[in-house]
N, C-alpha and C positions, 0 to 999 in steps of 0.2 A: 542459563536457568536459575531462578529464585527460590530458594528450598522454602516449605510450606510454612516450617516455623519462623519464618521473617516477622518482624513484628512493628509497625512501619505509623508513626505518628502523623495527621492532616489535621494544620490548624486550618480554621476559615473552612470546615469541612461544610457548613449548609449553604455554601456560597456558590455561585454559578459554575466556577471551575474545579472548588474542590468536592462536591459532590460528583461530580463526573469522576475526577481522579480517584475517592473513595472505592467508585465502584469498578474501575480499570484494574486497582489494588485487589480486591477481593478475587474478581476473574483470575487473576494472574495465581492466586493461591497465597496473599499474604495475610495474615491478621489486622488487622485495621482500628487504631484507635482514632475518633474523630473529636474532636475538641472544636467550641462555637460558640462564643458569649450571645448569640442572637442579638445583637445591637438595634439599635431602631432606626438605622440608617435609610433600608426600608420597611416593610411588611412581613411581620413574624410569618405570615400565611404561606409566603412565597418560598422563604427557606424550608420550611415544613415540607413543604409541596417538593421541595431539592430533594428530600431527605426520604420519601412514599418509598424509594426502592431500596433504600438501608436498612430502615427500622427491620428488625427481625430478622435480619440477615446472620447468619451462625457466627461469622466472625468478624462481625464487626462493633465496637463498642462507642457509644457515643457519652459526649460528658460535656455539660452545658457550663462553664466555667469563664471567666475571664482571666487571660494569660499573664494582664498586668499588676494581676492579687494574687492569684489559686497557687498553692506551692505546688512545682513543677515535679518533684522529687517524684510521686508516685504517678504522676502523668506518664512519665518520662521512661519508670521501672520494666526493664525489659526491651525497650523500644534500641532498635540498631539503622534506622532511617527516619527521618524527618524531613517532609514536604511542608516546609511553612508558608501560606496562602493568606493565611490573617492577617488585615491591615484594614486603617480607614480608607476608604476610596474617594474620587472625585477630585476633579480640580479645585473648580469655582468655590465651595466650603471650604479650602483651605487657607484662604484668606482672611484677615482678619482673626475675631475672636474665636472661630471655629478652628484657629492652629492648633492649640491644645490638647485636642482631640488627634491630630494628625502626629502630634511629637510623642505622646503616652502610645497610641495604637501601631504605630508604626516603628518608632525607634525602639524607646524602651521595651518596648514588647520584644523586639527582635533580641535587643541588650541581654534583658533575663533569661531568652530560653538559647543563645550563644553561651553564655555564662553557666547555667547550669547543664549542656553538654559536654563544657571541657571536662579532659579529661575519662570521659566515657569512650568504649569500644565502639565507636559510630561508624555505618560506612558511608553513610552520605548526609550533609544537609544540606538540601534544596530549597532556596529560597525565591521569594517573588519579588523584581525589581520593576520598572516600567521604562518605557519606552520615553516618560516623561521627564527622564534624566539625560536625555541629550539637547531638549530643548532648540534653539535654530541652528542649524548646522550650515556650512559652506559647502558640503556634497553632499549629496544624496543617493542611494540609502543611505545611512550611516552606518560607519563602521563600528566595529564593537570596540576599536582602539580611539574613536571620535573624542575630543573634548567633551566634557559633560557639562549643559548648561541648562541647567535647569529655568523655567520661567514661572515657576509656581511652586509656594512654598509644599505644597506637596510632593513635586517633584525633587524640591530637595531632599524630604525625609527619606525620600527612595536612593539618594545619594550617598545619604549618610548611614544607611543601612547597609549599601554595597561597602562601604569603606569600612564598618565593622566587623562585617563578614573576613574582609580580609586581614585587619587587624588580627581576629581570632583562627585565622587558617596560619598566619606566620608565627602566633604568641602560643597557641595551644594546640595547634594542628590538626585543628577540626576539618573535614572533608567539606569545603562546600563547593555547590554550584549553587552561580546564580542565573535567574531569567529574567529579560527585560522583553515584557509583554508591550504589544500593540494591543489596538484595540479589537479584543477580541470578541465576535458576536455569535449568537446560538443562541437555540431556546435554554431557558432558564438563566438569560443573561438579566443584567439588575435595570430594572425597570427606569432607572433616570439616565440612562446610557441612551446616546444620540441614536445609534442602530433600533432600540428599541420604540423611540418618538417614533423614528421615519416611518416604521414598520407599521404603527398605531395610527399615523396619517394616511398610507396608503392602501391598507385593507386593515379596517378598524375591526372586521368581523373575527378575522385571522389571530390579531392582535390581542384582542379581550380573551381569546384562548389560554396566551400564552402569561399573561397579567392582567391586573386591573386597571380600566382605563384612568386617567388622570386629567383633570380641568387643562385644557389647552392641549391636551395630547395632539390635537390634528397640525400644530404649528411644526414647522420641519425647522430646524435653527440650523445655520448657516455661519460659517466662520466669519465674525464683524471684520477683520483684516481683509478679507476677500482671498485668503487663499484658493488655491483652485482646486486641491484634492486632499483627500483624509486617507491614514493608513486604518485599512482593516483586513481581520484575518479570523475566518471561520474558525470554530472551536475545534472542528474534526483534525486540523491542520496541526494542531499542539499536541494532539496523543494522549490527551489527558486519559480517551478513554481505553488506551492501550498502553500502559506505560512502559515503558524499559528500564532497565535497572541503571539507576543514578550513576552506579561505579562505573558504569562503561564512560560516561561522560569525562567520569574523575582519572580513568587510565589515558583517555584520550589527551587530556589539558592536565598538565601538573602546573597549574596556576589559579589562582581566585577569579579573575578577572569571568567577570559575568558574560553569560552568550546571547546573543542577537538571535531572536527566534527567526524559523525562514521569514523571507520577503514578503511583508502582507500585500496584499491587495490595494490599489490606489483609486478607485473611481472617482470622479469628480464630484466633489459635495454640492455643487449649485446645481446638478443636475440628478438627485438620489436616485439611483437605483437599487429596487427591492427584490431578491432572489427569495420567491416563494416556493415551497414544498413542491408544489405542481410543477416545477420547472419553468414557470412564465415569469416574465418579468412586466414588472411594473414599475411607470416612472412616475412619481411623486412631484406635483407643483412645488416651487421652492419658495419659501416665507423667508426672509433673512431675521436673522433675530437681534432687535434694537439693543438687547442688552452689552455692555461692553466686555470684550473680550478677557481672558484672566493676564493680558500683560506680558 
């Protein structure tokens, strides 16, 4: 059990998974500090809606700040666990001039946090990696010890964050736990995610209740390379709504290598199936995306 006095920092608290994690931590008795910079990657109104159940909670403190610039000492005061979910998401925008934002928000912010917690009595530093680190593999599902072959600059930044975490574990003894997320879906998901757009096309009325419609939302992007399946994981399988003590993972694994999360579902991407809350299935017609893939 976690003592009620436990103080936990969650970065990216206004996001999809971050908001659920904060709610779960509060439910188990933690005092939670949530920090978010409310970047313009998608509408602030959606992030504010994610926080609706947290605002006013007695043991929740919200800080609006940029982790790349803000002083970290007051943020970390009294914190004994860190869940670092803040990052610049998305694959396509990481190519070209957009890469500087990924380098800043994914690599430099992680490095700043690791430097700041070095020497502190920290129980766990849990950080979000991505299945994008795997790239193309010879065998699926990919193993945790598979070679890392990212196909995008975004994936490359996640490889670097894993290497940074390992370096600080070896040099400073920071108890790091890395989690390689696959495509997670569910309420509060980002509106740019493929699963959100597929839901918008299959059931516009339902989708409009989850997020605002966007121009061209009825288009169902399929992979230009013709790959037959995609990896998807419902948010409930991650356990962010009922988090366990990360120290359990550290006791079970005495090395800093990231964990591959439970095997995701792999439905056909060319025959998109959207599971609706009523338990019915709706098949959306595939529309191939004419844009080139990430390479």
